[in-house]
C-alpha positions in Angstrom: 17.7 11.4 -3.3 18.3 7.6 -1.5 14.9 6.4 -0.3 16.4 4.3 2.4 18.4 7.1 3.8 15.3 9.0 4.7 15.5 9.7 8.6 12.1 10.7 10.0 11.4 13.0 12.8 9.6 11.1 15.5 6.3 13.4 15.3 6.4 13.5 11.5 2.9 12.0 11.1 1.3 13.4 14.5 -2.7 14.2 14.2 -2.4 12.3 10.8 -5.1 9.3 9.4 -3.3 6.9 7.5 -5.1 3.6 5.8 -2.6 0.6 5.0 -3.9 -2.3 2.9 -2.2 -5.5 3.4 -1.7 -4.0 7.1 -1.2 -7.7 8.8 2.0 -8.9 7.1 5.0 -8.5 5.5 5.7 -4.6 4.3 2.0 -3.8 5.4 2.9 -4.7 8.9 6.1 -3.1 9.0 5.0 0.2 7.6 1.9 0.3 9.9 4.1 0.0 13.0 6.4 2.7 12.0 3.7 5.3 10.4 2.1 4.6 14.3 5.5 5.2 15.8 5.7 8.2 14.3 2.5 9.6 15.6 -0.1 8.4 12.6 -3.7 7.1 13.4 -3.4 3.7 11.6 -6.3 2.2 9.8 -5.2 -1.7 9.3 -7.2 -3.1 6.6 -6.5 -7.0 5.7 -8.3 -10.1 5.0 -7.0 -12.2 8.3 -8.7 -10.5 11.8 -6.0 -12.5 14.0 -3.2 -10.7 11.8 -4.9 -7.1 12.1 -5.2 -7.9 15.2 -1.5 -9.0 16.2 -0.4 -5.4 14.6 -3.1 -3.4 16.7 -1.7 -5.1 20.2 2.1 -4.2 19.0 1.1 -0.7 18.4 -0.9 -0.2 21.2 2.4 -2.0 23.6 4.4 0.7 22.1 2.5 3.5 23.0 1.0 4.7 19.8 -2.2 6.2 18.9 -5.0 3.8 19.2 -5.6 2.4 15.5 -8.6 0.8 13.5 -8.9 -2.4 12.2 -10.7 -2.7 9.3 -11.0 -6.3 7.9 -11.9 -6.3 3.8 -11.9 -9.1 1.6 -10.5 -7.3 -1.6 -11.1 -10.5 -3.7 -14.8 -10.3 -3.2 -15.3 -6.3 -2.0 -17.6 -4.8 -4.4 -17.9 -0.7 -4.9 -20.1 -0.3 -2.1 -18.3 -1.7 0.5 -15.4 0.6 -0.5 -17.3 3.9 0.0 -18.5 2.3 3.9 -15.5 1.9 4.2 -14.8 6.1 3.9 -17.9 6.6 5.0 -16.9 4.8 8.4 -13.5 6.6 8.5 -15.2 9.8 8.1 -17.5 9.2 10.8 -15.0 7.4 13.4 -11.9 9.3 12.7 -13.0 12.6 10.9 -10.2 12.7 8.2 -8.2 11.1 5.9 -4.5 12.2 5.0 -2.8 9.3 3.2 -3.2 6.3 1.6 -1.0 3.0 0.9 -2.2 0.2 -1.3 0.3 -2.7 -0.5 -2.5 -5.8 -0.5 -1.3 -8.3 -3.2 -2.2 -11.4 -4.9 0.4 -13.4 -6.6 -1.6 -15.5 -8.6 0.9 -18.2 -10.7 4.1 -18.4 -12.9 2.6 -20.0 -15.4 2.7 -18.9 -19.6 -0.2 -17.1 -20.4 -2.1 -19.6 -22.8 -2.2 -21.9 -19.9 -3.4 -19.0 -17.3 -6.7 -19.9 -15.5 -9.5 -17.2 -16.4 -10.8 -17.3 -12.9 -7.4 -17.0 -11.4 -6.4 -13.5 -13.1 -9.5 -12.2 -12.4 -8.9 -12.6 -8.8 -5.3 -11.2 -9.2 -6.7 -8.1 -11.5 -9.1 -7.8 -8.8 -7.0 -7.7 -5.9 -4.1 -5.7 -7.4 -5.6 -3.3 -9.8 -9.6 -3.0 -9.5 -9.1 -2.9 -5.6 -6.9 -0.1 -5.6 -8.8 1.9 -8.0 -12.0 1.2 -6.1 -10.6 2.3 -2.6 -9.2 5.7 -3.9 -12.2 6.2 -5.5 -14.1 6.2 -2.6 -11.5 7.8 -0.4 -10.7 10.8 -2.6 -13.1 12.9 -1.3 -11.6 12.3 2.1 -8.3 13.0 0.6 -9.1 16.1 -0.6 -10.2 17.9 2.3 -7.4 17.0 3.8 -4.2 20.1 4.4 -1.4 17.3 2.9 -2.2 13.9 2.0 -0.3 11.3 -0.4 -1.6 8.5 -1.7 1.4 5.1 -2.6 0.8 2.0 -4.6 3.2 -0.6 -3.7 4.2 -2.2 -7.6 6.7 -4.5 -8.5 9.4 -4.3 -11.1 7.5 -6.6 -13.6 4.6 -4.4 -13.4 7.5 -1.8 -15.1 8.7 -4.2 -17.7 7.0 -7.0 -18.3 9.0 -10.9 -18.2 7.6 -14.6 -19.4 5.4 -16.1 -17.0 4.4 -13.2 -14.3 0.9 -12.9 -16.0 -2.2 -11.4 -14.3 0.5 -9.8 -11.4 2.8 -8.3 -14.2 -0.4 -7.0 -16.2 -2.4 -5.3 -13.0 1.0 -3.8 -12.2 1.5 -2.4 -15.1 -2.0 -1.2 -15.3 -1.2 0.3 -11.6 1.6 2.1 -13.0 -1.0 3.8 -15.5 -3.5 4.8 -13.0 -1.3 6.4 -10.8 0.0 8.6 -13.9 -3.5 9.6 -14.5 -4.5 10.4 -10.9 -1.6 12.3 -10.2 -2.4 14.5 -13.8 -5.9 14.6 -12.6 -4.9 15.8 -9.3 -2.0 18.6 -10.7 -4.5 21.4 -9.9 -4.9 20.0 -6.1 -1.4 19.9 -5.1 -1.9 19.1 -1.6 -3.1 15.7 -2.5 0.2 13.4 -3.9 0.2 10.5 -5.7 3.4 8.1 -6.6 4.2 4.5 -6.7 7.1 2.7 -5.2 8.7 -0.6 -6.0 10.0 -1.8 -2.7 12.6 -4.4 -4.4 12.8 -7.9 -3.1 12.3 -8.0 0.1 12.0 -11.1 2.8 7.8 -11.4 3.0 5.4 -14.2 2.4 5.0 -13.1 -1.1 8.6 -13.3 -2.6 8.8 -16.9 -0.4 6.1 -18.0 -2.2 8.0 -16.6 -6.0 11.2 -17.8 -5.0 10.5 -21.1 -2.6 14.1 -22.5 -2.8 15.9 -19.1 -2.1 17.5 -18.9 1.2 15.5 -16.0 3.0 18.4 -14.6 4.9 19.7 -13.5 1.3 16.8 -10.9 1.4 16.4 -8.0 3.8 13.4 -7.3 6.3 10.0 -5.5 4.9 11.3 -2.8 7.8 14.6 -2.2 5.8 11.9 -0.4 3.5 9.9 1.6 5.7 12.2 4.8 5.8 11.2 4.9 1.6 7.1 4.2 3.0 7.7 7.2 5.8 8.9 9.7 3.2 6.1 9.2 0.5 3.4 9.0 3.3 4.7 12.2 5.3 5.2 15.8 4.3 8.7 15.9 3.2 7.2 14.5 -0.2 4.8 17.4 -0.8 6.8 18.4 -3.6 6.6 14.7 -5.2 3.9 13.4 -7.6 3.7 11.3 -10.2 6.7 9.7 -9.9 7.5 5.5 -10.5 10.2 5.0 -7.6 12.2 2.2 -6.8 14.4 0.9 -4.0 16.7 -2.3 -4.2 18.3 -2.7 -0.2 
């Protein structure tokens, strides 16, 4: 199945609560708007409040369910902060039906022997440790949902390492393993599925930082990969778990 050919019914996510990290920009923003458009209450998590507020306003203007904003800097968040987040979601919304890990920290493209240890730690913290800690905190909520999905946004260099990609590639390689371990552990809990998705090269701020000389028009906008996320976060993917999926618009 080509994930980009998926056509989601408008009520696909009605009455569901879905949390999206990195929701203020790029793919996170596009997916959050689409989730709300298909009936979900979206918890918008990100570092920049102004960006989250802009997405919030866009969802409300389009008539979607009232979203929630949760500002959090993943680079500095501790385990207790993720536990507080899960508690607040449960108290205010009563449930969680899905979790999209989308926030990313690029770091720098440089040889390993020249990589600054402090930057390495930050990239690994945002791209690997934060998804682990957030998933760990939210699993009790997800287990109580009748049909729940966890999706890790990853990258091709996490599946086949390339020179100079450093902590970014290493962290996403570990995220792929994290996805597999979690999916295997939840095999006896089939109503919670876990997958990873490489969205390919999309016109985002992060992509522009990686390829500053490239004409942005050569790449599709974030909206182009939304169907893949709708499929994985919605009930039509209930038989798909433990899969490293990819799209290339």
